[in-house]
C-alpha positions as CSV (number, residue, x, y, z in Angstrom):
1,X,126.7,81.4,64.5
2,X,125.8,78.4,66.5
3,X,127.4,79.9,69.6
4,X,124.5,82.4,69.9
5,X,126.6,85.5,69.4
6,X,124.9,88.2,67.3
7,X,126.9,90.0,64.6
8,X,129.9,88.0,65.5
9,X,130.5,90.1,68.6
10,X,132.2,88.5,71.6
11,X,130.3,88.7,74.9
12,X,131.7,91.1,77.4
13,X,131.4,90.8,81.2
14,X,129.8,93.6,83.3
15,X,133.1,94.7,84.8
16,X,134.6,95.2,81.4
17,X,131.5,96.9,80.1
18,X,131.6,99.4,83.1
19,X,135.2,100.2,82.4
20,X,134.4,100.8,78.7
21,X,131.4,103.0,79.5
22,X,133.1,105.0,82.2
23,X,136.1,105.7,79.9
24,X,133.7,107.8,77.8
25,X,132.9,110.5,80.4
26,X,134.2,112.1,83.6
27,X,132.4,111.0,86.7
28,X,132.0,113.3,89.7
29,X,132.3,112.9,93.4
30,X,129.7,114.1,96.0
31,X,131.2,117.6,96.5
32,X,131.4,118.1,92.7
33,X,127.8,116.9,92.2
34,X,126.6,119.3,94.9
35,X,128.5,122.1,93.3
36,X,127.2,121.2,89.8
37,X,123.6,121.2,91.2
38,X,124.3,124.7,92.7
39,X,125.4,125.8,89.2
40,X,122.2,124.5,87.5
41,X,122.9,120.8,86.8
42,X,120.0,118.5,87.3
43,X,120.6,115.7,89.8
44,X,118.5,112.6,88.8
45,X,117.9,109.9,91.4
46,X,117.2,106.6,89.7
47,X,117.0,104.5,92.8
48,X,113.9,102.4,93.3
49,X,111.2,103.4,95.8
50,X,112.3,101.1,98.6
51,X,115.8,102.6,98.7
52,X,114.4,106.1,98.6
53,X,112.0,105.4,101.5
54,X,114.8,103.7,103.5
55,X,117.6,106.2,103.0
56,X,115.9,109.5,102.0
57,X,116.3,111.9,99.1
58,X,118.7,114.4,97.9
59,X,116.9,117.8,98.2
60,X,116.0,119.1,94.7
61,X,116.8,115.9,92.8
62,X,114.4,114.7,90.1
63,X,113.3,111.2,90.9
64,X,113.0,109.0,87.8
65,X,113.2,105.3,88.2
66,X,115.7,103.6,86.0
67,X,113.1,102.0,83.7
68,X,111.6,105.4,82.8
69,X,114.9,107.4,82.5
70,X,115.3,107.7,78.7
71,X,111.6,108.4,78.3
72,X,111.7,111.2,80.9
73,X,115.0,112.9,79.9
74,X,114.9,112.8,76.1
75,X,114.2,116.4,75.1
76,X,112.6,115.2,71.9
77,X,110.4,112.6,73.7
78,X,106.7,112.7,74.1
79,X,106.9,111.7,77.8
80,X,109.7,114.0,78.8
81,X,109.9,115.6,82.2
82,X,109.5,119.4,82.3
83,X,113.2,119.7,83.2
84,X,114.3,117.9,80.0
85,X,114.6,121.1,77.9
86,X,117.8,120.6,76.0
87,X,120.4,118.1,74.9
88,X,122.9,120.5,76.5
89,X,121.4,120.0,79.9
90,X,124.0,119.0,82.5
91,X,122.8,115.8,84.3
92,X,124.3,114.0,87.3
93,X,122.7,110.5,87.5
94,X,122.5,109.1,91.0
95,X,121.9,105.4,91.8
96,X,122.5,103.7,95.2
97,X,126.3,102.9,94.9
98,X,127.4,104.3,91.5
99,X,127.1,101.3,89.2
100,X,123.7,101.4,87.5
101,X,124.1,105.1,87.0
102,X,127.2,104.6,84.8
103,X,125.2,102.3,82.5
104,X,122.3,104.8,82.5
105,X,124.7,107.6,81.5
106,X,125.8,105.6,78.5
107,X,122.2,105.2,77.4
108,X,121.5,108.9,77.8
109,X,124.6,109.9,75.9
110,X,123.3,107.7,73.0
111,X,120.2,110.0,73.0
112,X,122.5,113.0,72.6
113,X,122.6,114.1,76.3
114,X,126.3,114.8,76.0
115,X,126.7,116.5,79.4
116,X,125.4,113.5,81.4
117,X,127.6,112.0,84.1
118,X,127.1,110.1,87.3
119,X,128.0,110.3,90.9
120,X,130.9,108.1,92.0
121,X,129.6,106.0,94.9
122,X,126.0,107.0,94.3
123,X,123.6,108.1,97.0
124,X,125.6,106.3,99.7
125,X,128.7,108.4,98.9
126,X,126.5,111.6,99.0
127,X,125.2,110.7,102.4
128,X,128.6,109.6,103.7
129,X,130.0,113.0,102.7
130,X,127.5,114.7,105.0
131,X,125.6,116.3,102.2
132,X,121.9,117.2,102.7
133,X,119.4,114.3,102.8
134,X,115.7,114.7,103.4
135,X,113.3,112.0,104.7
């Protein structure tokens, strides 16, 4: 394996990886995300602080930066957030534009959070749809 590939696997580009990941779950638009939150789903904002400060927050969303996400949402984890009560919890992951959130969902699903999905277009789509934002 002088080419540096592990386990003989061929490298995959990020666009193809996103397609593969997204094929495994149904993503939601802004209105669907808002309705899901009204029905008890947990919206999780994974944007970094600078973006939250610049653009605002979705009222009621749990803020968990991406690098802490698995630790905070794993119901079996020692560092879980109080909201992480079950593998059956419905989660809608929100990033800035809907890319990093898809990869985050794939990781959460590996932890058994089978109802995790993400917001198509991310926070920017939420805001463009005229949904509530707080400063």
